[in-house]
C-alpha positions in Angstrom: 2.0 -29.4 20.9 0.7 -26.0 19.8 2.5 -23.9 17.1 1.8 -20.3 16.3 2.4 -19.5 12.6 3.0 -15.8 12.0 4.5 -15.2 8.6 4.8 -12.0 6.6 4.1 -12.0 2.8 6.2 -14.1 0.5 6.6 -11.4 -2.2 5.2 -12.3 -5.6 4.0 -15.6 -4.2 1.7 -15.5 -1.1 0.1 -12.9 1.0 0.4 -13.2 4.8 -2.9 -15.1 5.2 -2.1 -17.6 2.5 1.4 -18.1 3.9 0.0 -18.7 7.3 -2.5 -21.2 5.9 0.3 -23.1 4.2 2.4 -23.2 7.3 -0.6 -24.3 9.3 -1.3 -27.2 6.9 2.3 -28.5 7.5 2.0 -28.1 11.2 -1.2 -30.2 11.3 0.3 -32.8 9.0 3.0 -33.3 11.6 0.3 -33.9 14.3 0.4 -30.5 16.1 -2.2 -27.8 16.7 -1.7 -24.6 14.6 -2.8 -21.0 15.5 -2.6 -18.7 12.5 -1.6 -15.1 13.0 -0.6 -13.5 9.6 1.5 -10.4 10.0 3.2 -7.6 8.1 5.5 -4.7 8.7 4.1 -1.7 7.0 4.9 -3.0 3.5 2.9 -5.3 1.3 0.4 -7.4 3.3 -0.2 -4.8 5.9 -3.7 -4.0 4.7 -4.6 -7.6 4.4 -3.3 -8.4 7.9 -5.0 -5.5 9.7 -8.3 -6.0 7.9 -8.3 -9.7 8.8 -7.2 -9.1 12.4 -9.8 -6.4 13.1 -12.7 -7.7 11.0 -12.5 -4.6 8.7 -13.7 -4.1 5.2 -12.2 -3.1 1.8 -13.2 0.1 0.0 -12.4 0.8 -3.7 -11.4 4.3 -4.8 -10.1 6.0 -7.9 -6.4 6.7 -7.7 -3.2 7.1 -9.8 -0.4 4.7 -10.4 3.3 5.8 -9.9 3.3 7.3 -13.4 0.0 9.2 -12.9 -2.2 6.8 -14.9 -5.8 6.4 -13.6 -6.4 3.1 -11.6 -8.7 1.7 -9.0 -7.2 0.8 -5.7 -8.4 -0.3 -2.3 -8.0 0.9 1.2 -9.3 -0.7 4.4 -11.7 0.6 7.1 -11.5 -0.9 10.5 -14.4 -1.0 13.0 -12.9 1.9 15.1 -13.0 4.2 12.1 -9.3 3.8 11.1 -8.5 3.8 7.4 -5.6 1.6 6.5 -3.9 2.8 3.3 -1.1 0.6 1.9 1.1 2.8 -0.2 2.0 -0.2 -2.4 -1.6 -0.6 -3.6 -1.3 2.6 -5.7 2.3 3.7 -5.6 4.1 0.3 -5.4 6.7 -1.0 -7.8 4.5 -3.9 -8.8 2.3 -1.4 -10.5 5.0 -0.9 -13.1 6.7 -2.9 -15.8 10.4 -3.4 -15.3 11.3 -0.8 -18.0 9.0 1.8 -16.3 10.8 1.8 -13.0 12.4 5.2 -12.5 12.2 6.9 -9.1 12.9 10.3 -10.7 9.7 10.0 -12.8 7.3 8.4 -10.3 5.0 9.9 -7.7 3.1 8.9 -4.5 0.1 10.9 -5.7 -2.1 7.8 -5.8 -1.5 7.1 -2.2 -2.6 10.7 -1.5 -5.7 10.0 -3.6 -6.6 7.0 -1.3 -6.0 9.1 1.8 -8.3 11.8 0.5 -11.0 9.3 -0.3 -10.8 8.0 3.3 -11.0 11.5 4.7 -14.0 12.2 2.5 -15.6 9.0 3.7 -15.4 10.2 7.3 -12.6 8.0 8.6 -11.3 9.2 12.0 -7.7 8.0 11.8 -5.2 7.3 8.9 -2.7 4.5 9.2 -0.4 4.5 6.2 1.8 1.4 5.5 4.7 2.6 3.4 6.7 -0.4 2.2 7.1 -1.5 -1.4 7.1 1.9 -3.1 8.2 2.6 -6.6 9.0 6.2 -5.6 11.5 8.6 -4.2 9.5 11.8 -4.1 9.8 12.7 -0.4 6.0 12.5 -0.1 5.4 15.4 -2.5 2.8 13.5 -4.5 0.9 12.6 -1.4 0.7 16.2 -0.1 -0.2 17.6 -3.5 -3.1 15.1 -3.8 -4.2 16.3 -0.4 -4.3 19.9 -1.5 -0.8 21.3 -0.9 1.0 23.4 -3.5 4.6 22.8 -4.3 6.5 25.5 -6.2 9.9 26.1 -7.6 11.8 29.2 -8.7 9.4 32.0 -9.7 6.5 30.3 -8.0 5.9 27.8 -10.7 4.0 24.6 -9.7 6.1 21.5 -9.7 5.0 17.9 -10.3 5.3 15.7 -7.3 8.1 13.4 -8.6 11.6 12.6 -7.6 13.0 14.8 -10.3 11.2 17.8 -8.7 12.9 17.5 -5.3 15.9 19.5 -6.2 13.8 22.4 -7.6 11.4 22.8 -4.6 11.6 26.4 -3.2 8.3 26.4 -1.1 5.5 24.2 0.0 2.1 25.8 0.7 0.1 23.7 3.1 -2.8 26.1 3.5 -4.9 24.1 1.0 -4.6 20.7 2.7 -7.7 18.7 3.2 -9.5 20.4 6.2 -10.1 17.2 8.1 -6.3 16.7 8.4 -6.4 19.2 11.2 -8.3 16.8 13.4 -7.6 13.3 11.9 -4.3 11.9 13.2 -1.9 10.3 10.6 0.3 7.4 11.6 2.9 5.9 9.3 3.8 2.3 9.7 7.4 1.9 8.5 9.2 -1.2 7.5 12.7 0.2 7.8 14.5 2.6 10.2 16.6 4.5 7.6 16.9 8.3 7.8 15.8 10.5 5.0 19.3 11.4 3.7 22.9 10.3 4.0 24.7 7.0 3.3 21.9 5.1 4.9 19.1 7.3 3.5 16.3 6.8 1.1 18.2 7.5 -2.2 21.5 5.8 -1.4 20.0 2.5 0.0 16.8 2.1 -1.9 17.2 4.2 -5.1 19.1 1.5 -6.9 16.5 -1.1 -6.0 13.9 1.1 -7.7 15.8 1.5 -10.9 18.0 4.5 -10.3 21.5 4.6 -11.8 24.4 6.0 -9.8 24.0 9.6 -11.2 20.2 9.4 -10.5 20.9 8.4 -7.0 23.1 11.4 -6.5 20.4 13.7 -7.9 17.7 12.2 -5.7 19.9 12.5 -2.6 20.5 16.2 -3.4 16.8 16.7 -4.0 15.9 15.1 -0.6 18.5 17.3 1.1 17.0 20.3 -0.6 13.4 19.3 0.4 14.4 18.8 4.1 16.1 22.2 4.1 13.2 24.0 2.5 10.7 22.5 5.0 12.9 23.3 7.9 13.3 26.9 6.7 9.5 27.2 6.7 9.4 26.3 10.3 8.4 22.7 9.8 10.2 19.8 11.5 13.7 18.9 10.2 13.4 15.3 9.3 16.7 14.8 7.5 18.1 12.4 10.1 14.9 11.2 11.8 14.8 7.4 12.0 12.3 5.9 9.6 12.0 9.1 7.6 13.6 7.4 4.6 10.9 4.8 4.3 9.1 4.7 0.9 11.6 7.0 -0.8 11.2 9.7 1.9 7.4 9.7 1.9 7.5 8.8 5.6 9.6 11.9 6.3 7.6 14.1 4.1 4.4 13.1 5.9 6.0 13.6 9.3 7.1 17.1 8.3 4.2 18.3 6.2 1.2 16.4 7.8 2.5 16.0 11.3 2.4 12.3 11.0 3.8 10.0 13.6 6.3 7.4 12.3 6.1 4.0 14.0 7.5 0.5 13.7 5.2 -1.2 11.2 5.9 -4.7 12.5 4.9 -3.8 16.0 1.8 -2.0 14.8 0.5 -5.1 12.9 1.7 -7.6 15.6 -0.2 -5.7 18.3 -3.4 -5.5 16.1 -3.1 -9.1 15.2 -3.0 -10.3 18.8 0.3 -12.2 18.5 1.3 -11.7 22.2 -2.0 -13.3 23.3 -1.6 -16.2 20.8 1.9 -16.9 22.1 0.7 -17.6 25.6 1.1 -21.3 26.2 2.5 -22.0 22.7 5.4 -24.5 22.3 6.8 -23.0 19.1 6.4 -20.1 16.6 7.1 -20.2 12.9 7.6 -17.0 11.0 9.2 -16.1 7.6 9.0 -14.1 4.4 10.4 -14.2 0.9 13.9 -13.2 1.7 16.0 -13.0 4.9 18.8 -10.4 4.5 20.4 -7.6 6.5 17.3 -5.3 6.0 15.2 -7.8 8.0 16.8 -6.4 11.1 15.7 -2.9 10.3 12.0 -3.2 11.0 10.8 -6.2 9.0 8.1 -8.4 10.4 10.1 -11.6 11.1 12.4 -9.6 13.4 9.4 -8.2 15.3 7.9 -11.7 15.6 11.1 -13.0 17.0 11.2 -10.2 19.5 7.7 -11.0 20.6 8.6 -14.7 21.0 11.7 -13.7 23.1 9.4 -11.8 25.4 7.1 -14.7 25.7 9.8 -17.4 26.1 8.7 -19.2 22.9 11.3 -20.5 20.5 11.0 -19.1 17.0 12.1 -20.6 13.7 12.1 -18.7 10.4 11.2 -20.2 7.0 12.4 -18.1 4.0 12.4 -18.3 0.3 16.0 -17.1 0.3 18.6 -16.6 3.0 21.3 -14.1 2.5 22.8 -13.6 6.0 25.4 -15.4 8.0 24.4 -17.7 10.9 25.4 -15.2 13.5 22.9 -12.7 12.3 20.1 -15.3 12.5 20.9 -15.6 16.2 21.0 -11.9 16.7 17.4 -11.7 15.3 16.3 -14.0 18.1 15.6 -17.0 15.8 16.5 -20.5 16.9 17.1 -21.3 13.2 16.4 -19.9 9.7 15.7 -22.4 7.0 15.2 -22.1 3.2 12.0 -23.7 2.0 13.0 -24.7 -1.5 13.0 -28.4 -2.0 14.5 -28.4 -5.5 16.7 -26.2 -7.7 14.4 -24.6 -10.3 13.8 -21.3 -12.1 12.3 -18.5 -10.1 8.8 -18.7 -11.6 8.6 -22.4 -10.6 9.9 -21.7 -7.2 7.3 -19.0 -6.6 4.5 -21.3 -7.8 5.7 -24.0 -5.4 5.9 -21.6 -2.3 2.7 -22.9 -0.6 3.7 -26.6 -0.9 7.3 -25.8 0.1 6.2 -23.9 3.2 3.9 -26.7 4.3 6.7 -29.2 3.8 9.2 -27.1 5.7 6.8 -26.4 8.6 6.0 -30.1 8.9 9.7 -31.0 9.0 10.4 -28.4 11.8 7.5 -29.5 13.9 8.4 -33.2 13.5 11.9 -32.5 14.7 10.7 -30.7 17.8 7.8 -33.0 18.6 
């Protein structure tokens, strides 16, 4: 029996490669052969999965965290000259303490710093994974770091934060990094939400990033304003474009201001990781991530893995730290089953520490049942 293990990261516990190794250990304990294909969806783990799949390398560069403080972060360089920039590495919520999380005060400038470093290093393509952000700035910080000028009433320069969105009156892109005219930018998105509206960046993700209801309303108004200003300048209107709401609207901002192409992050990584080839002749696939919820259907890696398995005719079982969906939704995803991995009720820190062992045990149990 051959089993493909293709997990996404288990947030705050294991990256995709470590999760795949734990699953594979359980598969082998049950007497089956394991093929490890760690995956991601544009969010955390995308850099690791793509560098591992392509035999790339990591590069350190100076950047800024979501509050503008100097840090050192990494991006990846693949053999074909593609730079992989994971937004969460510089602009992710894990860069902040709980009391610092405020999407009106944060910026994606650090992600722009990494993109600039990659351009300066001669990379010929930029692939930006945008999950896990601490920001709702519509990508203002990114384009400012790349040389754009964002101004408000009277031509005054504005900081690239969520609080600035409502005050934007013009965006001057003439100073953008010169290589952006020839280097394509692709944005790997982990959600399909539009920029604005009830399913948009502020309404859906603002509260998760620390925004109170009144702040969500201000961020929504600001994103509406930014989209209108950009459209009035003759740039694409991204207000209702699918995936434009990813990373607090950074995906939409890059689409409008950098001409970036927005793509399904799960499919990007799965294609690069060679999952389709690994599934040929397989008897079972195991996938999973930290939490299964309604958002998993909107571009998350396990849903993309399940879709690949359906194409290949391979049954797929999901292993998750938490499950927050009804059984019918599990079937709609294309999973044969979704199982929680926890073996004992315990506080969250203990559960996170036990993730590898729990994954191995769950994988062994599933394989033993199907053997």
